[in-house]
N, C-alpha and C positions, 0 to 999 in steps of 0.2 A: 654813179661814175667814179672813177679815181682819177687824184690831179694829174696837170698836165705840168709835170717839170719842166718844160723848157718856158713857160707863159709864166713862172713866178721870179719876183727878183732875187738877186743873189744876196743872200745874207744866211749868216747861221741860224738852223730852226730850232726850236726847245723841243726839250725831250718829249713831250706832249706832242707835240706836232708832228712829229718823226715816226713815234709809237702810233698815232689815229691816220697815218699815210699807209700804215701796212696791216690796218684793219683788215679782216676776211671780208669777202663781197658774202651778198644776202643768200645766195645759192648755198655758201658752204655752211651759212648759221641755219639753212633751213635743214639740210640733210644733217645737221648737229642733233638740232631738235626734234626729229624723229626718231633718229638713233636713240636718245637717250629714252624718249617713249616707250621704246619697244624693248630696251634691256630693263625701264622699270618697272614695266605691265609684266613682260616675263618671271621676275624678280617676286613681283604679287602672289603671281599664280599659283609659282612653284609654292611658296610657303604658308599656303591655302590648307585649311586641317582636312577639307571633305572634299573627295575628288571631283565632285557634280560641283562645287563651288560655284554660287551666281545663278542655278536654276531652283526655281520655285520646290521647295520643301513643305511638306503636308506632315504635321504633326499627331498622331491619336494616339488613344488611350487605349492599350489592350488590356484585356482581363488575363487575371493569371490564368494558368492551366488550369482546372480542373479534373480530378478522377473520376470518370463515368465506370460506372461498374454495368454491363450487360452480361447478358445470360451467356455469352461464352468463355467468361473468366469466372462463374460460380463454380466451386469445387463439385466435382462429380459425386454421384450418389456412391455410399459406400460398397455397396453391389452390386456394378454395371454388368448388364449383359454383355455376353460376349458370342461372335460371332467367329468360328474359326475355320480358315481358308487352307485345305491340304494344299500342296505346291506339289510340283513333278519329285522334288527331291525332299525324303519322309525328315531330312533332320530341322525343317526350317517350316516353323509357322505364323502366318501374320494374323494378330490379333486388332475385330473392329469394334470398338467400343462404340456401342449404343445408345445414346443421351436421350432423357425423355423431350417429348417432343414441348415448344416451348408456346405458352396460349399468348396470343397474339390477337388486336384487331389494328387491320389498317384503312386508312382513309384516304378515298382517291376524289378531289373535287376542282375543279377551276373556279376559282370564284375570288375574289378581294374581298376583305374582311376590316371593317373600318370601327373600331374602336371607340367610343365615345366616353370619357372618363367624368366623373361628377367633380367637376373641378368649378371649386366656388369663383364667379363674376366678381368682377372689382369692387368694391363697397361703394355704395352710394351715402350721400351727394360726392360726386367728383368737382373739386375746385375748379371754377372757370365757368362752368358749366350751370349755375344756379341764378338767378335772377330775384331780390327781394320787394315783395310787394304786399301789399294792406293783406289780401288774403293770405301769404306765406310763401315759399318757395315756390318759384316754378321752374321749368327748364329753359335751358337757352343756348343758343348757338356759343361756342368759346374757342378761342384761341383755334379758329376754323374745325373745331369739334363737333358733331352734331352726337347728340341723347344717343339718337339712334342707334348712330356706330360704337358710342363710348359704351353704354349699358347690354350692349349685344352680348349673344352667347356667339365664340369664333365657332367657324366651322371651315373645313379643310376646304382650299380650293377644288381637289381631287373627288370631293364628295358634289360639290354644285357641280360638277362638270362633270359628273360620271351618268351613264344611263339607267342608274338604277332608279329604279323608283320610289321619290321622295313623299315625305308625309309630313306636314304640317299639322298639330293637333294643338287647338287653345280650347283650354278651360276656365270658364267663367266664375265668377261669383264669390271668389277666394277672398278670405280674410272677415267675411261675415261672422264664419265659425272657426273662433281660433285655432281649436284641436283640431277639426279634419283639415284645417286648412295645412297645420304642421305636418299631419299624416301623410296628406299627399305631396307635399313636399320633400319628403323624405322616402316614400315608396314608390312614385313613379319615376321613369324614364328622365334623365335630367334635357332631353331633348322636347321634352313636352311643355309648351309656353302656358304661365299660369295669369291670367288676367283677374285684377284687384279690383271689386267694388268699391266706391268712394264712403261706402257709408259705417265700415266694420269699426271695432276697435282696435287701438296699441296698430294701427297698420304698417307703419316705420319696421317694426320690430318686426312683424309677421314677412316683411317683404325681405329683408334685411335673410331672414332664415331660409326664404325659398331661396334667393340669389345666392346665400352660402352654401345649397346644395345642388346652384348650376342653374337654376332654372329661370330662364329670359322673365320678362314680366313687361303685363300691357297695362293700364289703365281703361277699365271700361265707364263709358260716358255714358250717362242717363239720355235718352233723345225722346221727342215727344213720339208715343207712337198713334196709330187711329185709334179714336174711343177715349182720347183724352178729355178730362182729368178721370173719368171712370178707370180708366187703365192706367195708372200713374207711378214711372219708375223710381221717383223719390224726389227730394228739396231738390230744386233750384235744378230740373229738367230743364234741358235746353228746348225754347219752343218755334215751331215753325212760323209762326207770325210772331215774336218777338223781336223786337228791336235789336238791332245789333250791339248798340253798347250794354244792353241786358243779357244777352246772350256772351257776349264778351266774358261779361262780369262773371255769371254761372261757371263758364269757364274755367275761368281761371281758380274760381274757390276748388272746382275736382282737380284741378292740374296740381295744387296748393297743400294735398292732402297726403302724399308720400314722393319720393324721389327713388328713381334706379330706373326709371318704366324708356322702354325704347319707344312707343307709341300707344295709340288709343284704337279700342276695338268699340263698337258702337253696344250700348244696351236697349234694345226695343228700339224706337224711333222710325215706324213705319209711316208717317207724316211728316218727320222732319227732314225724311233723307230723301224725299219723292220731291220737296221743293229745292230749284235750282236755286233762290236769292237767300234762304237760310243755308244751303249748303256753303255756297262759294266762302263766304265770312270764315266761316270754322278749318273749311282745309286751308286757307289764306294763312292762319292763324298757325298752326301744324306745319305747315312749312314753312314758314318765317323761324320756326324753333328750333327743325330738325327732327320732328316727330314722324312716325308713320302713322298710315289710319286703313287697317281693315275692317272691312264690312263685314256679319257677320255670317250671311249666306239665309240669313232668314227674312227678307224681304223679298216677295214679288217682283216691286219695281223699285228702281232708286236713278237717281242723279247724279251721285256720288262718282263715276267713271265720266261722263260726259263734263262735269264741271273740272276733274280730275285735270283733262286733254288742256283745258283751256287755261289750268294754271301751271302746266309742264310741271305736275305733279307726281309720282307712283303713288297710287294705291291698289289695295288686292279684295278682294272679295272669296269669300270661301264658299265652298260648293256644298254643304250640307252643315247640318243640325245634327249631331250624331245621337243625342237623346231628345229628343223629338217626341218617341214615344219613349218613356224612359223605364225599360224593363231590356235586362239582359240580352234577348234576344234578337230584340228591334235593334240594340245598341250595336249588337256584332254585325249585325244586315248592313247597318249605315256602314261601319268601316269596312266590311268588303267592298260594296259599293267605294268607297272611297280609295281603299287601292286598287281598284280594277281602272279608277279615272289617272290614278298614279301610275299606272303601267301605261296609257296609256298616250297622257300628255308632257310625262316627266315629273308634276308633280302636284299637289292634290292640298287643301284646305280644309280642316274639319275643325268645328266648333261645338263646343259643349257645357255643361254648365258644373259646376265643385259639386254634384253630388255626391253619397255615398257608392251610391250604385255606379256610376258613370266611373268615377277614380277605380273601380274594383275591376272595371268590364274593361275599361282602357288598358289597363295596367297587367293583366293575362292575355289580353288580345296581342299587344304590343309586343308580349314575348314570344307567342307564336309566328309574329308577323317578322318579326328580325330572321327566325330561319327560313322563312321564303327571299329572307334580300333585301324586303323593303327597308330602308332610313328614313330615320324620325329625321326632323329639323328643328332649328327654332322660328319664329315668325318672322323673324328678321331676315332668312337666308333665302325667303320666299322674294326679298328685293335685289338679288344680289347674283352675277355672272349669268349662267344659261335660264335662270330663273327667273330673274327679273324682267 
């Protein structure tokens, strides 16, 4: 509110007081601020170098234009055939040049093509995912990352959620024959999963080569079969009647043989996997360490799925052993049945051995299966999205 001059004492006011008494009101100040903002904003917009300044801009790289040669710009034959058409006026003729027919093939198909490159996987071990133990390096969860995720082969979500039939093929026994393993890693499609036995020599180098060729890797774990010890998977087999400490010690020995695997697949184990008390500590340990477990599908009875549910832990089970009868015709028949399963249920898991005949037959069959729209995915993909 402005000063009331009648209520002020009669004396000469200073210059500062006289100026303060003539100050503009609050409304005038507000108008002045708004006007200044509008003028300043207009000047800013007027000096912008782009007519759409302030709008989002997407910068893309445009490839240089390349000259494309087609049949339509190829030189004409030296002596093309001519067809002469007479007009009503004899002074005019129309020459029609007939070029040779272009031989071409056209394809029309309503399909989505997924290309799976042979991309090397992350070199193992990954820092933070290794625990030092008396037996050697053990996998563990580190910084929120699980080995089952960090060492997995990536699969596009478009594939995971597609309606195409998806096959998981796991070939075990790798690492026992170094030459055969190297050949399999090089020749097989990258989405074929390789399971390494713990008894081979130079295992880490072999695993590194397989992963460098894009193959996801599992560890084959020897478990007590029916008829043990006459049927013996090998040293440090986990036993159905073994103590928890004994089986844990054997498990650690196997897990320390190499790094870079996403999970475990059983080797034999008919008696062990039928015993819930034996299975529970094993699955608990794998869950704690961020590893997957896949049962190879060779066993008629198993407590694996019931125990896994009680632990809130996912497991998967193979539908068939593709080389139970190791001859090409039988392997192809098993693979065809596996394809039918995948077409019915979206995905199917098949396991086999790293035999020369199995590797060759799977490699040949896989090429024809891709032409029929079958998609191969690594073992870890069976736990994800619509597959999981």
